[in-house]
C-alpha atoms as one frame of an Amber mdcrd trajectory, in Angstrom:
protein
 121.344  91.071  61.595 120.465  87.416  62.257 122.728  86.273  59.407 125.631
  88.372  60.713 125.196  86.997  64.238 125.072  83.401  63.013 128.038  83.856
  60.663 130.109  85.240  63.522 129.016  82.426  65.838 130.218  79.875  63.288
 133.612  81.593  63.026 134.051  81.664  66.794 132.587  78.245  67.590 136.020
  76.854  68.407 136.051  79.030  71.521 133.231  76.890  72.919 135.904  74.290
  73.787 137.949  76.675  75.938 137.954  75.945  79.678 137.355  77.221  82.263
 134.121  78.907  81.218 135.286  82.221  82.689 138.207  82.261  80.212 135.849
  81.313  77.395 133.602  84.255  78.291 136.609  86.607  78.381 137.754  85.531
  74.919 134.250  85.765  73.481 134.003  89.282  74.890 137.225  90.206  73.089
 136.369  88.785  69.678 132.611  89.210  69.344 131.303  92.214  67.463 127.654
  91.306  66.885 124.727  91.344  69.284 124.866  88.332  71.566 121.300  87.102
  71.085 119.258  86.469  67.994 116.066  84.590  67.098 116.544  80.986  65.990
 113.771  78.819  64.528 113.746  75.145  65.478 112.518  71.935  63.870 109.674
  71.630  66.399 108.226  75.017  65.463 109.607  76.879  68.485 111.445  80.178
  68.104 114.088  81.046  70.682 115.838  84.302  71.456 119.219  82.845  72.351
 122.929  83.471  72.300 124.197  81.212  69.463 127.496  80.815  71.335 125.839
  79.565  74.493 125.428  75.845  75.147 121.710  76.018  74.301 122.144  78.311
  71.305 125.024  76.323  69.837 122.949  73.146  70.024 119.978  74.817  68.318
 122.162  76.280  65.555 123.946  72.961  64.989 120.953  70.612  65.067 117.807
  72.731  64.837 116.413  71.108  67.961 117.087  70.543  71.656 116.316  67.620
  73.984 114.400  65.731  71.304 113.326  62.872  73.553 112.081  65.223  76.246
 110.043  67.168  73.687 108.557  63.969  72.253 107.581  62.724  75.705 106.054
  66.056  76.698 103.944  66.003  73.552 102.808  62.432  74.300 102.148  62.647
  78.038 100.709  66.165  78.278  97.087  66.259  77.103  95.511  69.225  75.381
  94.082  71.391  78.131  96.417  69.791  80.680  98.686  71.263  83.346 102.489
  71.137  83.100 105.054  72.134  85.730 108.564  72.884  84.464 110.967  72.695
  87.420 114.243  74.170  86.210 112.784  76.015  83.238 116.009  77.818  82.244
 115.277  79.982  79.161 111.851  78.450  78.562 112.348  76.046  75.661 110.501
  73.063  77.159 107.803  75.339  78.579 107.186  76.700  75.077 106.828  73.144
  73.741 104.439  72.322  76.586 102.500  75.568  76.178 101.774  74.796  72.538
 100.823  71.212  73.381  98.505  72.171  76.266  96.822  74.877  74.212  94.938
  77.948  75.435  92.877  75.958  77.931  95.964  74.404  79.530  98.403  75.787
  82.077 102.195  75.858  82.332 104.000  76.754  85.558 107.656  77.551  84.840
 109.817  77.433  87.976 113.281  78.971  87.584 115.431  80.561  90.316 117.692
  82.631  88.025 116.161  86.103  88.077 118.583  87.161  85.323 116.569  85.005
  82.910 113.163  86.579  83.512 113.264  88.934  80.511 114.622  86.202  78.206
 111.877  83.806  79.303 109.203  86.444  78.682 110.594  87.159  75.213 110.635
  83.458  74.310 107.069  82.986  75.537 105.950  86.026  73.515 107.773  84.849
  70.370 105.800  81.606  70.506 102.509  83.242  71.515 102.421  81.277  74.765
  99.815  82.980  76.944  99.096  80.110  79.316 102.418  80.174  81.237 103.102
  81.559  84.703 106.731  82.288  85.632 107.740  81.548  89.233 111.192  82.932
  90.064 112.088  80.538  92.868 113.707  77.220  93.660 111.340  74.352  94.304
 112.063  73.096  97.812 110.645  72.835 101.315 113.793  74.567 102.630 113.370
  78.184 103.789 115.873  79.541 101.237 118.574  78.529  98.788 121.735  79.988
  97.276 122.675  79.377  93.661 126.094  79.665  92.070 125.451  81.376  88.751
 127.265  79.708  85.909 128.541  82.177  83.271 125.825  83.281  80.843 127.131
  81.004  78.088 125.591  78.030  79.913 122.766  79.170  82.196 121.434  75.610
  82.228 124.444  74.485  84.283 123.656  76.848  87.152 123.142  74.815  90.307
 122.231  75.219  93.951 124.417  72.283  95.001 127.288  72.427  92.488 129.253
  75.665  92.958 131.130  77.021  89.985 134.840  77.017  90.905 135.968  80.204
  89.191 134.436  82.943  91.315 130.844  82.765  90.224 128.320  85.261  91.479
 126.139  83.943  94.285 122.394  84.632  94.421 120.115  83.939  97.365 116.782
  82.817  95.956 113.305  82.334  97.292 111.949  78.826  97.615 108.468  77.440
  97.209 107.126  74.006  98.073 105.340  72.027  95.393 102.056  71.952  97.312
 102.201  75.719  97.837 102.949  76.213  94.150  99.825  74.268  93.220  97.639
  75.950  95.823  98.820  79.437  94.847  97.750  78.765  91.261  94.480  76.968
  92.142  95.750  73.705  90.651  94.315  70.469  92.006  96.013  68.082  89.591
  99.167  68.204  87.417  99.301  66.030  84.326 103.063  66.222  83.854 106.063
  67.503  85.836 109.490  67.968  84.271 112.489  68.178  86.618 115.988  69.294
  85.554 117.735  70.845  88.549 121.453  70.002  88.267 121.810  67.770  91.321
 119.030  69.279  93.454 116.804  66.271  92.767 116.627  65.172  96.421 115.014
  68.419  97.601 112.599  68.518  94.674 111.497  64.903  95.182 110.947  65.516
  98.895 108.741  68.487  98.032 106.850  66.523  95.366 106.155  63.534  97.634
 103.072  64.856  99.530 101.352  65.804  96.265 102.236  62.430  94.739 100.773
  60.587  97.726  97.661  62.759  97.443  97.273  61.659  93.776  97.837  65.183
  92.466 100.590  64.241  89.963 100.047  62.150  86.841 103.543  61.754  85.367
 107.109  62.961  85.967 110.055  63.320  83.582 113.179  63.671  85.717 116.821
  64.277  84.759 119.171  62.635  87.241 122.692  64.134  87.482 124.674  61.173
  88.777 128.059  62.875  89.192 126.584  65.729  91.226 124.575  63.335  93.375
 127.736  61.316  94.084 129.542  64.478  95.151 126.708  65.037  97.624 126.947
  61.500  98.985 123.635  60.591  97.331 122.581  58.005  94.782 119.862  57.874
  92.188 118.325  54.569  93.309 117.477  55.952  96.756 115.680  58.885  95.123
 114.042  56.526  92.644 112.838  54.432  95.609 111.323  57.494  97.254 109.233
  58.175  94.158 108.117  54.535  93.961 107.246  54.506  97.669 105.210  57.702
  97.225 103.020  56.016  94.623 104.739  56.293  91.243 105.885  53.561  88.867
 108.498  53.633  86.157 107.426  54.424  82.602 108.794  51.657  80.383 109.715
  53.391  77.162 112.717  52.890  74.872 113.600  56.582  75.307 113.768  56.087
  79.062 116.308  53.251  79.336 117.658  54.743  82.535 120.931  53.564  84.093
 121.504  56.155  86.834 122.324  59.272  84.824 119.957  61.034  82.498 116.230
  60.998  81.859 113.806  58.790  83.781 110.030  58.717  83.594 107.369  57.960
  86.210 103.596  57.836  86.289 100.980  57.439  88.959 100.581  53.829  90.006
  97.076  52.583  89.291
């Protein structure tokens, strides 16, 4: 069945260029005959139960890997037995990488507001024998609640609280949890590494992280800035960057983190 699914995905890959995404999903629904999801093995030893015609699945099929630099940095900055918080965990790929790196004595907290992904996340964790991961179905924020605009299922990673999908996306009110509450609820005093990928919601996440940073409870942060979304909100990356520096972090100087306002930036606790 896996071969049939992948063969079909290759035949239909041209539909990935169709916009808007709602039309793409309609056409895929017309032409697809195989099961949507299948198990794909990656170069980093992670297996993922994904839709090969989703953004994530297409990348894995085409390259055999996903977010190489992020995976390398997680493996370097997360010690064996350490604690990792994945804010914006999507389908669990980075959490699986971190779970293997941390090992059975470590802990992974996967924070993801899309309840529709819970079963997929659990399957991916089980495929990779990750038993040290807790799933928290919430948005990380100090706000009392949040509403997400669910991007079509071919790109769940684009779902955003602050960037509504224009073509009639389903809305979902989600629970929120502050970073300090997240740690306290899981009896965590110190986090070795936090990964943040929240599609323009960086301001709220950083504000929630700040008290724990100032209390020296966070070792390092890998943060994806989404410059275009921040601009639409009247925000800029350097103000958010300044908030992290003022809270007690410093930039990680690494050739994979040559940050210019959009993309991946790294921080660590200032000594």
